[in-house]
N, C-alpha and C positions, 0 to 999 in steps of 0.2 A: 760729574763734578770736577772742576779744575784743581790741579795740585799746584801749590804755590810754595815758594821759599822766599824769605826776606833777608836782606842785609841791612842792618840798622847801624848808622854811622854817627848819629848825633845824640848827645845826652838830653838836649833841649826838646826832644820830641816825646817826652814822657806822657803828655796828654794823649797824643796819637797812639803810642804803644799801649798804654793801659786801657784807655777808654774805647779805642776803635779796633784794637787787635786782641789783647790779652783777655779783657773782660768778656767780650762776646764769645771768644773761643772757650773760655772756662764755662760759660753758660750753654755751650753747644749751639750758638746762634750765629756763627761766623759766615756760613754759606759756601765756603771753600775748604779744601783740605790743606792745612799748612803743614808741610813735611818738615821744615826746619827754619830756624832763625839764627843768623850769624850776627853777633854784635862786635863792632870794631870801633877803634878810635874812642871818643868820649861815650859812645854807645854802651861800652862795657860797664859804665856806672849804673845802668839799669839792673845789673846782675849782682850788685853788692848786697849782702845780707842786710835786711831791714829796709831796703828801698821800697818805694811804692809799688813797683812792678813785680817784685819777687813773690808776693802773696799768691799769685796765680800760676807761677811756674810749675809747681808740683802737680796741680790739677791739669794743666795743659799737657805736660809730658806724660802723665798717666792716662788721662781720659782721651786725649786726641792723638797721642803717640808722636807729638812734635818733638824734634830734637833741638835743644837750645845750645848754641855754640858761643864761645867768647874767644876773640882773637888773642892768642898767647902773647904776642908782642905788645898789644895794647894793655893787657892785664899786667904784664911785667913792667912796662914803662910807667904805669900809674901805681905800681907797688900794691896791687890788689890781690895777689896770689892767695892770701890767707882769709879773704873775706868774700870770695865769690860764692854764691849760693850753691848748695849741694845739688848734684844732678846736671850741672852745666858742663859741657864738654869744652875744655880749654884746648884749642887746636889752631890750625892754620886755615886760611881761606881755601887753599888747595884741597885739604882734607874735607872741608865743607862741600865744595863742588863735587868731589868724588862720591860723597855720600848722598848726593841729590840728583842722580842721573835720570830719574823718572819724573821730575817736576815739569809742569807745563810752562811756568813763568817764574823768573827770579826778579823780585822787585827790590829796589834799593831806595832808602830814604834816611 
């Protein structure tokens, strides 16, 4: 099974994130091992408490062992520090890359 990491850059991809990535992962139906997901730019809005995508984050991190990251600069610039869902690692892209040395593919959208 291929090990994958994602970099999410756009808030407008919520249908893709929730319906094509998070929901199948939460159901154990994704087909690959997603090691980590890094949200940057407007993508960090996916990680705000109460957003459509956050309902599956706990299940994905616990069941699949996927690490969810938010770019600390994107979070700061959007003033979201106090409303990012619990369990998300607020860090840098450098830290994300260092935490993903064993992935087969890094996909960005």
